[in-house]
C-alpha positions in Angstrom: 110.7 86.3 105.4 108.2 88.9 104.1 105.7 90.6 106.5 102.3 91.8 105.7 101.4 94.4 108.5 97.5 95.9 108.6 94.0 94.7 110.0 91.7 91.9 108.3 88.5 94.1 107.8 90.6 96.8 106.0 89.7 96.4 101.7 93.0 97.4 101.5 94.9 94.5 103.2 92.2 92.3 102.0 93.5 93.3 98.0 97.0 92.5 99.0 96.4 89.9 101.1 94.8 88.0 97.8 97.2 89.2 95.6 99.5 87.8 97.2 97.8 84.2 97.9 96.9 84.2 94.5 100.3 84.2 93.6 101.8 81.8 96.0 104.0 84.0 97.7 105.1 83.2 100.7 104.9 86.5 104.0 103.6 86.3 107.3 100.6 88.3 108.6 100.7 90.1 110.8 97.6 91.9 112.2 98.2 94.8 114.5 94.4 95.0 116.0 95.1 91.6 117.3 98.7 91.4 118.3 100.7 95.1 119.5 103.0 96.5 117.3 106.4 96.6 119.0 107.6 100.2 119.2 111.2 98.7 117.6 108.9 97.5 114.5 107.9 101.5 113.8 111.5 103.1 114.8 112.6 100.3 111.9 110.1 101.8 109.4 111.3 105.0 110.6 114.3 104.7 109.9 114.0 103.0 106.5 111.1 105.1 104.9 110.7 108.3 107.1 108.2 108.9 109.6 106.1 111.1 107.1 105.3 108.0 104.7 104.5 105.9 107.7 101.7 108.3 109.4 98.3 107.9 107.2 97.1 111.9 107.1 94.3 110.4 104.4 92.6 108.0 107.1 89.5 109.2 108.8 91.3 109.0 112.6 93.6 111.4 111.5 91.4 114.0 109.9 88.5 113.6 112.9 92.0 114.9 114.9 91.1 118.8 116.3 94.0 121.0 114.4 95.6 121.5 117.6 96.8 117.8 117.4 98.0 118.0 113.9 99.8 121.0 114.3 103.9 121.1 115.2 103.5 117.2 113.7 107.3 115.9 113.7 108.7 112.2 114.1 108.3 112.3 117.8 104.6 113.2 117.7 104.0 110.9 114.9 105.4 108.0 116.7 103.5 108.3 119.5 100.4 108.8 117.9 101.0 105.7 116.2 101.9 103.4 118.7 98.5 104.8 120.8 96.2 104.2 117.7 97.3 102.1 114.4 94.9 103.5 112.2 97.5 106.5 111.7 99.8 104.0 109.7 99.0 103.7 106.1 98.2 100.2 105.1 99.0 97.6 104.4 102.5 97.6 105.2 105.0 95.0 103.3 108.0 94.5 104.1 110.2 92.5 101.8 113.0 92.3 103.9 114.6 95.0 101.2 111.5 97.0 100.8 109.1 98.4 102.7 105.9 98.9 100.6 103.2 101.3 101.9 99.6 101.0 100.5 98.7 98.2 98.0 99.2 99.1 94.1 99.6 95.4 92.0 102.3 97.0 90.0 104.4 98.4 92.9 104.1 94.8 95.0 105.2 93.1 91.2 108.3 95.1 91.3 109.1 94.4 94.1 108.6 91.0 94.9 110.5 89.7 91.4 
């Protein structure tokens, strides 16, 4: 089963959900502002894609961090940040069971879901 992770007020997540719905693609929706994100899920993403692919360095939340919090960023620190504040996750996250996609690009979704 495919799972789409994000939160409903994000415009990029809205576009991804609309794209999936318009194509009749069956997926589970996981709003990590409503449900608690399991640390094992984050560990799985890190193992499959690398922590750098998961961490959203372009988020306002990340940009507003003091430089001291950004210094020495590594997997352990990124994991702790993400589990504390889900705004640090690139969104949406689509887990097809085989592939993880971060962000929404229609062509990448199309390719992964063929």
